[in-house]
C-alpha positions, 0 to 999 in steps of 0.5 A: 500500500502506498504512503499517502502524503498531505502537503502543507504549504504551496511554496517553493520547497513544497514544489521541489518535494513534489517533483522528488516524490514523482521520481519514486514508484507511485505504488509507494508514494501518493499525494492526496491533498495540499493546503495553503493559507489561500485556497487559490494557491492550493488549487493552483498547486494541486493542478500543477501536480495532479493532487486530488484535493486542495484546502484553503486552511491547514486545519482542513488538511489536519482533519483529512482522514486519508493522510498517513503523513504530512510534509510541512514546508512553511517558513521557519516561525510557522513550524511550531504552531502548525506542527502542533496542529498536525501532531495533535490531530495525530498526523505523522509529520515530516517537518522542514528544517529547522524543526523549530526556532529554539529548544523550547519549541522543539521540546513542545513538538517532540512532547506532542509527538510522543503524547499522540503516538505519532512519527516526527522527523526534522527534514535534514535531507542531507543525512539520507543522501547515498553519499552521506550514508557512505560517509557514515559507513567509511567512518564506522569502518575506521578508514580515516583512523581517528577523526581530528578535524571537520571543516564545512562551509555554506555561503551564497549571496542572499540579501534579496531573499526576504525569508533569509534577511527578515527577522519576523520570517525567521531569517539569518544565515545560521537557521537557513543554511548554517544548520547544514554545517552544524548537522554535518559536524554532528553526523560525523561525530555521531551525535556526541555533545561538544565540550565547548561551543564558540561562535562569532558572527556579523549582524545584518542591519538594513532596511529589510533586516534588523540584527539577523546574522549575516555570517557566522563561524561556529567552532565545536570542540569535542573530547580528545582534542577533536574539532569542527569548524562551521562557516555560513554566510548569506553575503558572499559565495563560498566553495560550499565543500566539506572536509573530514580529516583523520589520522589515516586519511581524508574525505572531501565532499564537493559542492554542494555539500548539503545535497552531495552527489559525489564523495572523495575518500583518500583521493578516490571519487565515487559518484551518486547521480540523481534522477532527472526532475520532471519539472524545473526545480527551485533549489539545486539537487532537490530531487534528492528530497526523495531520500528523506521521503523513502526514509519516512515510508521505511520508518512508518512501515516498521512502526517507528516514531522517529528515524534512527538516522535523524533522531529527536535527540539529534534534533535537540542537540542541533537545536541546543548548539544553534541556540548557544551560537545565537546567544553568543552572537546576539541573534534573538527572535520574538519566539525566544521571549515567549 
């Protein structure tokens, strides 16, 4: 039987998620409904993607009994309130990253998932790419020896993207793209909590934006003198690569490191090509969203309430690092005062 999806939000990332789902067998994944805050936008989205039902409110989607799992693709500040709506309606949920704006919101979402006995996963899609799985396998086999240093960066000019620079939309480099750098370090060090977090950054103060982070460097120090250096910026283009340095070797993840299609282990490259999209995409390599959808289906069929590849504990760790980095740099959202 197919996993029946409901799509919450008719925006750009939801479009790309739909295109990715179409690369998977229809007998495994079907989309039965989409919801937006305006019915017209939901109907346009439904027509574009051949979705049977369109709703003009998220509440209607939450009440649809034919839905097995909801993909939540709204802007960051809506993840918490809208996520609670679906979880309390006993809907399994795949929520775009970041799961929420801060630790308080994350804990409320995870508590709601447990109270209602439903599946919850933060859509850190990078973790499910075949290249990322291969990285974990190589590290587990000890090919690199002891990993001593991780260096990862993500940067591109995005001052003209309102959701990136406006505080009320959850803007800032760290929440939008820096999360990919932090999650990569956490993945490499297998969910270990760092002994120290040191963050430094520059705040953006323009007509559109007041005091969101334009750039940030976060240095994580782990036990046994192991470190990760994470750099993100929304002002300039960076190489967008990642490196893992061990006592016996090195892994290089070429750009784009957040959606990797190749891997270089001690000089030997392996390619992981993506399927061609059936429609134009908004973001690079978005057909790779198929991998997180496959993981959701696998977990639901197995009766799991979270993914072992990106557990709720992993999400809590990632959130705690973000919260501390923001505190040190001085990035505060209205959600922090609630």
